[in-house]
PyMOL Python script that loads the backbone (N, CA, C, O; Angstrom):
from pymol import cmd

cmd.read_pdbstr("""\
ATOM      1  N   UNK A   1       1.161  -1.126   0.110  1.00  0.00           N
ATOM      2  CA  UNK A   1       0.112  -0.146  -0.167  1.00  0.00           C
ATOM      3  C   UNK A   1       1.002   1.248   0.056  1.00  0.00           C
ATOM      4  O   UNK A   1       1.867   1.473   0.902  1.00  0.00           O
ATOM      5  N   UNK A   2       0.446   2.161  -1.080  1.00  0.00           N
ATOM      6  CA  UNK A   2       1.461   3.255  -1.123  1.00  0.00           C
ATOM      7  C   UNK A   2       0.994   4.691   0.162  1.00  0.00           C
ATOM      8  O   UNK A   2       0.101   4.810   1.000  1.00  0.00           O
ATOM      9  N   UNK A   3       1.699   5.222  -0.114  1.00  0.00           N
ATOM     10  CA  UNK A   3       1.921   6.582   1.056  1.00  0.00           C
ATOM     11  C   UNK A   3       0.596   7.159   0.389  1.00  0.00           C
ATOM     12  O   UNK A   3      -0.098   7.709   1.244  1.00  0.00           O
ATOM     13  N   UNK A   4       0.097   7.190  -0.756  1.00  0.00           N
ATOM     14  CA  UNK A   4      -1.241   7.862  -1.160  1.00  0.00           C
ATOM     15  C   UNK A   4      -2.010   7.464  -0.616  1.00  0.00           C
ATOM     16  O   UNK A   4      -2.669   8.410  -0.184  1.00  0.00           O
ATOM     17  N   UNK A   5      -2.552   6.251  -0.210  1.00  0.00           N
ATOM     18  CA  UNK A   5      -3.796   5.712   0.063  1.00  0.00           C
ATOM     19  C   UNK A   5      -3.712   6.007   1.447  1.00  0.00           C
ATOM     20  O   UNK A   5      -4.803   6.371   1.887  1.00  0.00           O
ATOM     21  N   UNK A   6      -2.718   5.976   2.369  1.00  0.00           N
ATOM     22  CA  UNK A   6      -2.846   6.409   3.520  1.00  0.00           C
ATOM     23  C   UNK A   6      -3.010   7.657   3.828  1.00  0.00           C
ATOM     24  O   UNK A   6      -3.715   7.972   4.787  1.00  0.00           O
ATOM     25  N   UNK A   7      -2.431   8.496   3.121  1.00  0.00           N
ATOM     26  CA  UNK A   7      -2.685   9.788   3.307  1.00  0.00           C
ATOM     27  C   UNK A   7      -4.281  10.190   2.541  1.00  0.00           C
ATOM     28  O   UNK A   7      -4.909  11.161   2.964  1.00  0.00           O
ATOM     29  N   UNK A   8      -4.636   9.633   1.795  1.00  0.00           N
ATOM     30  CA  UNK A   8      -6.093   9.637   1.434  1.00  0.00           C
ATOM     31  C   UNK A   8      -7.177   9.587   2.627  1.00  0.00           C
ATOM     32  O   UNK A   8      -8.018  10.409   2.992  1.00  0.00           O
ATOM     33  N   UNK A   9      -6.823   8.278   3.099  1.00  0.00           N
ATOM     34  CA  UNK A   9      -7.720   7.627   4.148  1.00  0.00           C
ATOM     35  C   UNK A   9      -7.430   8.269   5.236  1.00  0.00           C
ATOM     36  O   UNK A   9      -8.349   8.072   6.031  1.00  0.00           O
ATOM     37  N   UNK A  10      -6.395   9.129   5.818  1.00  0.00           N
ATOM     38  CA  UNK A  10      -6.463   9.806   6.874  1.00  0.00           C
ATOM     39  C   UNK A  10      -7.058  11.386   6.760  1.00  0.00           C
ATOM     40  O   UNK A  10      -7.355  12.134   7.691  1.00  0.00           O
ATOM     41  N   UNK A  11      -7.136  11.660   5.203  1.00  0.00           N
ATOM     42  CA  UNK A  11      -7.720  13.209   4.996  1.00  0.00           C
ATOM     43  C   UNK A  11      -9.558  12.625   4.840  1.00  0.00           C
ATOM     44  O   UNK A  11     -10.380  13.542   4.845  1.00  0.00           O
ATOM     45  N   UNK A  12      -9.930  11.648   4.754  1.00  0.00           N
ATOM     46  CA  UNK A  12     -11.246  11.302   4.915  1.00  0.00           C
ATOM     47  C   UNK A  12     -11.691  11.242   6.231  1.00  0.00           C
ATOM     48  O   UNK A  12     -12.731  11.729   6.676  1.00  0.00           O
ATOM     49  N   UNK A  13     -10.798  10.583   6.852  1.00  0.00           N
ATOM     50  CA  UNK A  13     -11.111  10.298   8.360  1.00  0.00           C
ATOM     51  C   UNK A  13     -11.210  11.715   9.052  1.00  0.00           C
ATOM     52  O   UNK A  13     -12.088  11.899   9.896  1.00  0.00           O
ATOM     53  N   UNK A  14     -10.226  12.834   8.671  1.00  0.00           N
ATOM     54  CA  UNK A  14     -10.536  14.068   9.355  1.00  0.00           C
ATOM     55  C   UNK A  14     -11.664  14.840   9.111  1.00  0.00           C
ATOM     56  O   UNK A  14     -12.404  15.502   9.839  1.00  0.00           O
ATOM     57  N   UNK A  15     -11.613  14.524   7.509  1.00  0.00           N
ATOM     58  CA  UNK A  15     -13.187  15.004   7.203  1.00  0.00           C
ATOM     59  C   UNK A  15     -14.199  14.599   7.592  1.00  0.00           C
ATOM     60  O   UNK A  15     -15.162  15.352   7.446  1.00  0.00           O
ATOM     61  N   UNK A  16     -14.406  13.407   8.176  1.00  0.00           N
ATOM     62  CA  UNK A  16     -15.313  12.710   8.553  1.00  0.00           C
ATOM     63  C   UNK A  16     -15.670  13.330   9.966  1.00  0.00           C
ATOM     64  O   UNK A  16     -16.720  13.861  10.328  1.00  0.00           O
ATOM     65  N   UNK A  17     -14.514  13.114  10.646  1.00  0.00           N
ATOM     66  CA  UNK A  17     -14.510  13.620  12.023  1.00  0.00           C
ATOM     67  C   UNK A  17     -14.779  14.974  12.415  1.00  0.00           C
ATOM     68  O   UNK A  17     -14.849  15.257  13.611  1.00  0.00           O
ATOM     69  N   UNK A  18     -14.994  16.146  11.196  1.00  0.00           N
ATOM     70  CA  UNK A  18     -14.946  17.462  11.301  1.00  0.00           C
ATOM     71  C   UNK A  18     -16.421  17.648  11.161  1.00  0.00           C
ATOM     72  O   UNK A  18     -17.167  18.403  11.783  1.00  0.00           O
ATOM     73  N   UNK A  19     -16.707  16.692  10.094  1.00  0.00           N
ATOM     74  CA  UNK A  19     -18.691  16.610   9.798  1.00  0.00           C
ATOM     75  C   UNK A  19     -19.276  16.445  10.832  1.00  0.00           C
ATOM     76  O   UNK A  19     -20.178  17.142  11.295  1.00  0.00           O
ATOM     77  N   UNK A  20     -18.648  15.205  11.404  1.00  0.00           N
ATOM     78  CA  UNK A  20     -19.255  14.826  12.766  1.00  0.00           C
ATOM     79  C   UNK A  20     -19.726  15.937  13.781  1.00  0.00           C
ATOM     80  O   UNK A  20     -20.837  16.189  14.247  1.00  0.00           O
ATOM     81  N   UNK A  21     -18.515  16.500  13.954  1.00  0.00           N
ATOM     82  CA  UNK A  21     -18.320  17.322  14.866  1.00  0.00           C
ATOM     83  C   UNK A  21     -19.451  18.875  14.689  1.00  0.00           C
ATOM     84  O   UNK A  21     -20.143  19.425  15.546  1.00  0.00           O
ATOM     85  N   UNK A  22     -19.259  19.191  13.316  1.00  0.00           N
ATOM     86  CA  UNK A  22     -20.163  20.090  12.914  1.00  0.00           C
ATOM     87  C   UNK A  22     -21.618  20.075  13.295  1.00  0.00           C
ATOM     88  O   UNK A  22     -22.238  21.000  13.819  1.00  0.00           O
ATOM     89  N   UNK A  23     -22.152  18.670  12.891  1.00  0.00           N
ATOM     90  CA  UNK A  23     -23.622  17.850  12.986  1.00  0.00           C
ATOM     91  C   UNK A  23     -23.778  18.305  14.628  1.00  0.00           C
ATOM     92  O   UNK A  23     -24.463  19.235  15.053  1.00  0.00           O
ATOM     93  N   UNK A  24     -23.202  17.664  15.163  1.00  0.00           N
ATOM     94  CA  UNK A  24     -23.220  17.382  16.876  1.00  0.00           C
ATOM     95  C   UNK A  24     -23.260  19.035  17.353  1.00  0.00           C
ATOM     96  O   UNK A  24     -24.127  19.414  18.140  1.00  0.00           O
ATOM     97  N   UNK A  25     -22.397  19.825  16.885  1.00  0.00           N
ATOM     98  CA  UNK A  25     -22.678  20.979  17.536  1.00  0.00           C
ATOM     99  C   UNK A  25     -23.758  21.772  16.769  1.00  0.00           C
ATOM    100  O   UNK A  25     -23.935  22.917  17.184  1.00  0.00           O
ATOM    101  N   UNK A  26     -24.518  21.364  15.714  1.00  0.00           N
ATOM    102  CA  UNK A  26     -25.543  22.330  15.293  1.00  0.00           C
ATOM    103  C   UNK A  26     -26.929  21.620  16.366  1.00  0.00           C
ATOM    104  O   UNK A  26     -27.851  22.273  16.855  1.00  0.00           O
ATOM    105  N   UNK A  27     -26.673  20.019  16.512  1.00  0.00           N
ATOM    106  CA  UNK A  27     -27.904  19.233  17.102  1.00  0.00           C
ATOM    107  C   UNK A  27     -27.973  20.034  18.582  1.00  0.00           C
ATOM    108  O   UNK A  27     -29.012  20.344  19.165  1.00  0.00           O
ATOM    109  N   UNK A  28     -26.796  20.251  18.971  1.00  0.00           N
ATOM    110  CA  UNK A  28     -26.469  20.372  20.547  1.00  0.00           C
ATOM    111  C   UNK A  28     -26.934  22.329  20.612  1.00  0.00           C
ATOM    112  O   UNK A  28     -27.233  22.868  21.678  1.00  0.00           O
ATOM    113  N   UNK A  29     -26.916  22.645  20.054  1.00  0.00           N
ATOM    114  CA  UNK A  29     -27.494  24.025  19.576  1.00  0.00           C
ATOM    115  C   UNK A  29     -28.823  24.040  19.732  1.00  0.00           C
ATOM    116  O   UNK A  29     -29.420  24.810  20.485  1.00  0.00           O
ATOM    117  N   UNK A  30     -29.302  23.241  19.068  1.00  0.00           N
ATOM    118  CA  UNK A  30     -30.688  23.099  18.659  1.00  0.00           C
ATOM    119  C   UNK A  30     -31.527  22.821  19.819  1.00  0.00           C
ATOM    120  O   UNK A  30     -32.488  23.434  20.282  1.00  0.00           O
ATOM    121  N   UNK A  31     -30.870  21.628  20.218  1.00  0.00           N
ATOM    122  CA  UNK A  31     -31.362  21.177  21.854  1.00  0.00           C
ATOM    123  C   UNK A  31     -31.406  22.031  22.922  1.00  0.00           C
ATOM    124  O   UNK A  31     -32.389  22.022  23.664  1.00  0.00           O
ATOM    125  N   UNK A  32     -30.667  22.620  23.070  1.00  0.00           N
ATOM    126  CA  UNK A  32     -30.330  23.749  24.076  1.00  0.00           C
ATOM    127  C   UNK A  32     -31.704  24.899  23.779  1.00  0.00           C
ATOM    128  O   UNK A  32     -32.548  25.275  24.593  1.00  0.00           O
ATOM    129  N   UNK A  33     -31.576  25.220  22.521  1.00  0.00           N
ATOM    130  CA  UNK A  33     -32.910  26.039  22.218  1.00  0.00           C
ATOM    131  C   UNK A  33     -34.301  25.471  22.613  1.00  0.00           C
ATOM    132  O   UNK A  33     -35.103  26.208  23.186  1.00  0.00           O
ATOM    133  N   UNK A  34     -34.574  24.328  22.357  1.00  0.00           N
ATOM    134  CA  UNK A  34     -35.655  23.483  22.706  1.00  0.00           C
ATOM    135  C   UNK A  34     -36.116  23.584  24.187  1.00  0.00           C
ATOM    136  O   UNK A  34     -37.219  23.899  24.634  1.00  0.00           O
ATOM    137  N   UNK A  35     -34.825  23.188  24.906  1.00  0.00           N
ATOM    138  CA  UNK A  35     -34.764  23.371  26.165  1.00  0.00           C
ATOM    139  C   UNK A  35     -35.114  24.423  26.715  1.00  0.00           C
ATOM    140  O   UNK A  35     -35.633  24.428  27.831  1.00  0.00           O
ATOM    141  N   UNK A  36     -34.924  25.310  26.135  1.00  0.00           N
ATOM    142  CA  UNK A  36     -35.178  27.144  26.858  1.00  0.00           C
ATOM    143  C   UNK A  36     -36.443  27.463  26.502  1.00  0.00           C
ATOM    144  O   UNK A  36     -37.160  28.195  27.183  1.00  0.00           O
ATOM    145  N   UNK A  37     -36.823  26.874  25.297  1.00  0.00           N
ATOM    146  CA  UNK A  37     -38.426  27.081  24.798  1.00  0.00           C
ATOM    147  C   UNK A  37     -39.406  26.018  26.189  1.00  0.00           C
ATOM    148  O   UNK A  37     -40.274  26.455  26.945  1.00  0.00           O
ATOM    149  N   UNK A  38     -38.886  24.642  26.119  1.00  0.00           N
ATOM    150  CA  UNK A  38     -39.695  23.820  27.192  1.00  0.00           C
ATOM    151  C   UNK A  38     -39.814  24.472  28.588  1.00  0.00           C
ATOM    152  O   UNK A  38     -40.819  24.330  29.284  1.00  0.00           O
ATOM    153  N   UNK A  39     -38.667  25.240  28.984  1.00  0.00           N
ATOM    154  CA  UNK A  39     -38.489  25.887  30.369  1.00  0.00           C
ATOM    155  C   UNK A  39     -39.724  26.953  30.762  1.00  0.00           C
ATOM    156  O   UNK A  39     -40.474  27.030  31.735  1.00  0.00           O
ATOM    157  N   UNK A  40     -39.583  27.669  29.641  1.00  0.00           N
ATOM    158  CA  UNK A  40     -40.371  28.912  29.508  1.00  0.00           C
ATOM    159  C   UNK A  40     -42.123  28.418  29.665  1.00  0.00           C
ATOM    160  O   UNK A  40     -43.027  28.836  30.388  1.00  0.00           O
ATOM    161  N   UNK A  41     -42.056  27.310  28.582  1.00  0.00           N
ATOM    162  CA  UNK A  41     -43.549  26.917  28.845  1.00  0.00           C
ATOM    163  C   UNK A  41     -43.954  26.256  30.006  1.00  0.00           C
ATOM    164  O   UNK A  41     -45.104  26.381  30.427  1.00  0.00           O
ATOM    165  N   UNK A  42     -42.970  25.444  30.660  1.00  0.00           N
ATOM    166  CA  UNK A  42     -43.435  25.080  32.187  1.00  0.00           C
ATOM    167  C   UNK A  42     -43.517  25.895  33.095  1.00  0.00           C
ATOM    168  O   UNK A  42     -43.954  25.489  34.172  1.00  0.00           O
ATOM    169  N   UNK A  43     -43.090  27.426  32.943  1.00  0.00           N
ATOM    170  CA  UNK A  43     -43.110  28.273  33.882  1.00  0.00           C
ATOM    171  C   UNK A  43     -44.311  28.652  33.817  1.00  0.00           C
ATOM    172  O   UNK A  43     -44.986  28.879  34.821  1.00  0.00           O
ATOM    173  N   UNK A  44     -44.760  28.777  32.538  1.00  0.00           N
ATOM    174  CA  UNK A  44     -46.128  29.335  32.031  1.00  0.00           C
ATOM    175  C   UNK A  44     -47.101  28.421  32.672  1.00  0.00           C
ATOM    176  O   UNK A  44     -48.001  28.983  33.295  1.00  0.00           O
ATOM    177  N   UNK A  45     -47.105  27.048  32.645  1.00  0.00           N
ATOM    178  CA  UNK A  45     -48.273  26.216  32.813  1.00  0.00           C
ATOM    179  C   UNK A  45     -48.243  26.456  34.338  1.00  0.00           C
ATOM    180  O   UNK A  45     -49.240  26.925  34.887  1.00  0.00           O
ATOM    181  N   UNK A  46     -46.986  26.111  35.132  1.00  0.00           N
ATOM    182  CA  UNK A  46     -47.148  26.679  36.616  1.00  0.00           C
ATOM    183  C   UNK A  46     -47.697  27.844  37.346  1.00  0.00           C
ATOM    184  O   UNK A  46     -48.292  27.897  38.423  1.00  0.00           O
ATOM    185  N   UNK A  47     -47.358  28.760  36.508  1.00  0.00           N
ATOM    186  CA  UNK A  47     -48.131  30.280  36.728  1.00  0.00           C
ATOM    187  C   UNK A  47     -49.527  30.324  36.533  1.00  0.00           C
ATOM    188  O   UNK A  47     -50.189  31.049  37.275  1.00  0.00           O
ATOM    189  N   UNK A  48     -50.125  29.607  35.575  1.00  0.00           N
ATOM    190  CA  UNK A  48     -51.394  29.229  35.296  1.00  0.00           C
ATOM    191  C   UNK A  48     -51.896  28.350  36.190  1.00  0.00           C
ATOM    192  O   UNK A  48     -52.962  28.732  36.672  1.00  0.00           O
ATOM    193  N   UNK A  49     -51.508  27.317  36.577  1.00  0.00           N
ATOM    194  CA  UNK A  49     -52.037  26.586  37.748  1.00  0.00           C
ATOM    195  C   UNK A  49     -51.951  27.397  39.192  1.00  0.00           C
ATOM    196  O   UNK A  49     -52.692  27.015  40.098  1.00  0.00           O
ATOM    197  N   UNK A  50     -51.273  28.242  39.361  1.00  0.00           N
ATOM    198  CA  UNK A  50     -51.139  29.041  40.477  1.00  0.00           C
ATOM    199  C   UNK A  50     -52.659  30.067  40.352  1.00  0.00           C
ATOM    200  O   UNK A  50     -53.621  30.284  41.087  1.00  0.00           O
ATOM    201  N   UNK A  51     -52.342  30.383  39.376  1.00  0.00           N
ATOM    202  CA  UNK A  51     -53.657  31.496  38.985  1.00  0.00           C
ATOM    203  C   UNK A  51     -54.929  31.112  39.200  1.00  0.00           C
ATOM    204  O   UNK A  51     -55.913  31.609  39.748  1.00  0.00           O
ATOM    205  N   UNK A  52     -54.676  30.113  38.640  1.00  0.00           N
ATOM    206  CA  UNK A  52     -56.511  29.125  39.143  1.00  0.00           C
ATOM    207  C   UNK A  52     -56.561  28.690  40.398  1.00  0.00           C
ATOM    208  O   UNK A  52     -57.672  28.374  40.824  1.00  0.00           O
ATOM    209  N   UNK A  53     -55.496  28.579  41.203  1.00  0.00           N
ATOM    210  CA  UNK A  53     -55.980  28.172  42.703  1.00  0.00           C
ATOM    211  C   UNK A  53     -56.128  29.420  43.392  1.00  0.00           C
ATOM    212  O   UNK A  53     -56.895  29.470  44.353  1.00  0.00           O
ATOM    213  N   UNK A  54     -55.331  30.688  42.932  1.00  0.00           N
ATOM    214  CA  UNK A  54     -55.671  31.784  43.657  1.00  0.00           C
ATOM    215  C   UNK A  54     -57.190  32.264  43.279  1.00  0.00           C
ATOM    216  O   UNK A  54     -58.014  32.420  44.180  1.00  0.00           O
ATOM    217  N   UNK A  55     -57.471  32.455  42.121  1.00  0.00           N
ATOM    218  CA  UNK A  55     -58.905  32.684  41.771  1.00  0.00           C
ATOM    219  C   UNK A  55     -60.185  31.777  42.031  1.00  0.00           C
ATOM    220  O   UNK A  55     -61.326  32.191  41.828  1.00  0.00           O
ATOM    221  N   UNK A  56     -59.910  30.589  42.467  1.00  0.00           N
ATOM    222  CA  UNK A  56     -60.872  29.902  43.393  1.00  0.00           C
ATOM    223  C   UNK A  56     -60.845  30.313  44.769  1.00  0.00           C
ATOM    224  O   UNK A  56     -61.872  30.364  45.446  1.00  0.00           O
ATOM    225  N   UNK A  57     -59.385  30.691  45.328  1.00  0.00           N
ATOM    226  CA  UNK A  57     -59.752  31.172  46.571  1.00  0.00           C
ATOM    227  C   UNK A  57     -60.080  32.398  46.607  1.00  0.00           C
ATOM    228  O   UNK A  57     -60.390  32.854  47.707  1.00  0.00           O
ATOM    229  N   UNK A  58     -60.104  33.254  45.458  1.00  0.00           N
ATOM    230  CA  UNK A  58     -60.866  34.490  45.708  1.00  0.00           C
ATOM    231  C   UNK A  58     -62.481  34.495  45.429  1.00  0.00           C
ATOM    232  O   UNK A  58     -63.336  35.293  45.814  1.00  0.00           O
ATOM    233  N   UNK A  59     -62.576  33.496  44.743  1.00  0.00           N
ATOM    234  CA  UNK A  59     -64.290  33.158  44.350  1.00  0.00           C
ATOM    235  C   UNK A  59     -64.695  33.005  45.588  1.00  0.00           C
ATOM    236  O   UNK A  59     -65.607  33.799  45.819  1.00  0.00           O
ATOM    237  N   UNK A  60     -64.393  32.242  46.634  1.00  0.00           N
ATOM    238  CA  UNK A  60     -64.363  31.450  47.621  1.00  0.00           C
ATOM    239  C   UNK A  60     -64.980  32.591  48.539  1.00  0.00           C
ATOM    240  O   UNK A  60     -66.111  32.615  49.024  1.00  0.00           O
ATOM    241  N   UNK A  61     -63.927  33.564  48.663  1.00  0.00           N
ATOM    242  CA  UNK A  61     -64.078  34.859  49.750  1.00  0.00           C
ATOM    243  C   UNK A  61     -65.269  35.593  48.923  1.00  0.00           C
ATOM    244  O   UNK A  61     -66.380  35.671  49.448  1.00  0.00           O
ATOM    245  N   UNK A  62     -65.106  35.973  48.006  1.00  0.00           N
ATOM    246  CA  UNK A  62     -66.590  36.586  47.306  1.00  0.00           C
ATOM    247  C   UNK A  62     -67.478  35.837  47.849  1.00  0.00           C
ATOM    248  O   UNK A  62     -68.025  36.387  48.805  1.00  0.00           O
ATOM    249  N   UNK A  63     -67.781  34.970  47.656  1.00  0.00           N
ATOM    250  CA  UNK A  63     -69.217  34.053  47.929  1.00  0.00           C
ATOM    251  C   UNK A  63     -69.359  34.365  49.241  1.00  0.00           C
ATOM    252  O   UNK A  63     -70.476  34.678  49.652  1.00  0.00           O
ATOM    253  N   UNK A  64     -68.445  34.335  49.956  1.00  0.00           N
ATOM    254  CA  UNK A  64     -68.462  34.426  51.870  1.00  0.00           C
ATOM    255  C   UNK A  64     -68.771  35.838  51.980  1.00  0.00           C
ATOM    256  O   UNK A  64     -69.742  36.070  52.701  1.00  0.00           O
ATOM    257  N   UNK A  65     -68.143  36.950  51.400  1.00  0.00           N
ATOM    258  CA  UNK A  65     -68.862  38.283  51.438  1.00  0.00           C
ATOM    259  C   UNK A  65     -70.358  38.741  51.187  1.00  0.00           C
ATOM    260  O   UNK A  65     -71.122  39.373  51.917  1.00  0.00           O
ATOM    261  N   UNK A  66     -70.528  38.208  49.900  1.00  0.00           N
ATOM    262  CA  UNK A  66     -71.923  38.331  49.395  1.00  0.00           C
ATOM    263  C   UNK A  66     -73.093  37.392  50.292  1.00  0.00           C
ATOM    264  O   UNK A  66     -74.305  37.607  50.260  1.00  0.00           O
ATOM    265  N   UNK A  67     -72.403  36.287  51.105  1.00  0.00           N
ATOM    266  CA  UNK A  67     -73.424  35.992  52.225  1.00  0.00           C
ATOM    267  C   UNK A  67     -73.359  36.854  53.200  1.00  0.00           C
ATOM    268  O   UNK A  67     -74.442  37.080  53.741  1.00  0.00           O
ATOM    269  N   UNK A  68     -72.630  37.302  53.527  1.00  0.00           N
ATOM    270  CA  UNK A  68     -72.674  38.071  54.844  1.00  0.00           C
ATOM    271  C   UNK A  68     -73.232  39.447  54.556  1.00  0.00           C
ATOM    272  O   UNK A  68     -73.802  40.008  55.491  1.00  0.00           O
ATOM    273  N   UNK A  69     -73.138  40.139  53.257  1.00  0.00           N
ATOM    274  CA  UNK A  69     -74.003  41.105  53.118  1.00  0.00           C
ATOM    275  C   UNK A  69     -75.374  40.770  52.983  1.00  0.00           C
ATOM    276  O   UNK A  69     -76.234  41.459  53.532  1.00  0.00           O
ATOM    277  N   UNK A  70     -75.686  39.658  52.223  1.00  0.00           N
ATOM    278  CA  UNK A  70     -77.258  39.390  52.725  1.00  0.00           C
ATOM    279  C   UNK A  70     -77.600  38.970  53.856  1.00  0.00           C
ATOM    280  O   UNK A  70     -78.812  39.020  54.063  1.00  0.00           O
ATOM    281  N   UNK A  71     -76.909  38.534  54.745  1.00  0.00           N
ATOM    282  CA  UNK A  71     -77.304  38.729  56.336  1.00  0.00           C
ATOM    283  C   UNK A  71     -77.705  39.941  56.589  1.00  0.00           C
ATOM    284  O   UNK A  71     -78.798  40.260  57.057  1.00  0.00           O
ATOM    285  N   UNK A  72     -76.691  40.745  56.236  1.00  0.00           N
ATOM    286  CA  UNK A  72     -76.698  42.093  57.061  1.00  0.00           C
ATOM    287  C   UNK A  72     -78.078  42.933  56.456  1.00  0.00           C
ATOM    288  O   UNK A  72     -78.817  43.709  57.062  1.00  0.00           O
ATOM    289  N   UNK A  73     -78.129  42.511  55.149  1.00  0.00           N
ATOM    290  CA  UNK A  73     -79.510  43.512  54.790  1.00  0.00           C
ATOM    291  C   UNK A  73     -80.679  42.619  55.277  1.00  0.00           C
ATOM    292  O   UNK A  73     -81.708  43.293  55.322  1.00  0.00           O
ATOM    293  N   UNK A  74     -80.864  41.405  55.635  1.00  0.00           N
ATOM    294  CA  UNK A  74     -81.758  40.902  56.144  1.00  0.00           C
ATOM    295  C   UNK A  74     -82.119  41.306  57.408  1.00  0.00           C
ATOM    296  O   UNK A  74     -83.289  41.400  57.781  1.00  0.00           O
ATOM    297  N   UNK A  75     -80.923  41.606  58.239  1.00  0.00           N
ATOM    298  CA  UNK A  75     -80.601  42.027  59.411  1.00  0.00           C
ATOM    299  C   UNK A  75     -81.316  43.625  59.723  1.00  0.00           C
ATOM    300  O   UNK A  75     -81.927  43.998  60.724  1.00  0.00           O
ATOM    301  N   UNK A  76     -80.991  44.351  58.512  1.00  0.00           N
ATOM    302  CA  UNK A  76     -81.533  45.547  58.551  1.00  0.00           C
ATOM    303  C   UNK A  76     -82.824  45.461  58.506  1.00  0.00           C
ATOM    304  O   UNK A  76     -83.474  46.024  59.387  1.00  0.00           O
ATOM    305  N   UNK A  77     -83.496  44.716  57.442  1.00  0.00           N
ATOM    306  CA  UNK A  77     -85.107  44.831  56.906  1.00  0.00           C
ATOM    307  C   UNK A  77     -85.813  44.344  58.432  1.00  0.00           C
ATOM    308  O   UNK A  77     -86.862  44.779  58.907  1.00  0.00           O
ATOM    309  N   UNK A  78     -84.981  43.406  58.973  1.00  0.00           N
ATOM    310  CA  UNK A  78     -85.778  42.978  60.296  1.00  0.00           C
ATOM    311  C   UNK A  78     -85.668  44.240  61.053  1.00  0.00           C
ATOM    312  O   UNK A  78     -86.738  44.843  60.964  1.00  0.00           O
ATOM    313  N   UNK A  79     -85.033  44.710  61.574  1.00  0.00           N
ATOM    314  CA  UNK A  79     -84.677  45.740  62.260  1.00  0.00           C
ATOM    315  C   UNK A  79     -85.714  46.933  61.870  1.00  0.00           C
ATOM    316  O   UNK A  79     -86.410  47.390  62.776  1.00  0.00           O
ATOM    317  N   UNK A  80     -85.840  47.456  60.539  1.00  0.00           N
ATOM    318  CA  UNK A  80     -86.606  48.348  59.886  1.00  0.00           C
ATOM    319  C   UNK A  80     -87.992  47.929  60.435  1.00  0.00           C
ATOM    320  O   UNK A  80     -88.489  48.774  61.178  1.00  0.00           O
ATOM    321  N   UNK A  81     -88.779  46.726  60.217  1.00  0.00           N
ATOM    322  CA  UNK A  81     -89.734  46.176  60.527  1.00  0.00           C
ATOM    323  C   UNK A  81     -89.965  46.511  62.046  1.00  0.00           C
ATOM    324  O   UNK A  81     -90.972  47.143  62.362  1.00  0.00           O
ATOM    325  N   UNK A  82     -89.186  46.160  62.860  1.00  0.00           N
ATOM    326  CA  UNK A  82     -89.299  46.238  64.211  1.00  0.00           C
ATOM    327  C   UNK A  82     -89.801  47.412  64.986  1.00  0.00           C
ATOM    328  O   UNK A  82     -90.541  47.475  65.968  1.00  0.00           O
ATOM    329  N   UNK A  83     -89.227  48.281  64.310  1.00  0.00           N
ATOM    330  CA  UNK A  83     -89.584  49.981  64.111  1.00  0.00           C
ATOM    331  C   UNK A  83     -90.682  50.278  64.251  1.00  0.00           C
ATOM    332  O   UNK A  83     -91.024  51.455  64.129  1.00  0.00           O
TER     333      UNK A  83
END
""", "prot")
cmd.dss("prot")
cmd.show_as("cartoon", "prot")
cmd.util.cbc("prot")
cmd.orient("prot")
């Protein structure tokens, strides 16, 4: 086997190695971008869940306050009839 064969083989291996490295770099960059987007999505989902929980608490408080107002109105009506 001649020196030309080994030099050609070495050049091909270097080219393949560089190509694989470039492809890996591009894939890694895209995966990092997708991971960042996924983190943003998860953060939004967590915030929406928290907002839904908070809104249910607020609705509960509104319901309690409405019941208090109704009781006070009934008491006021009772007091007015009493006079």
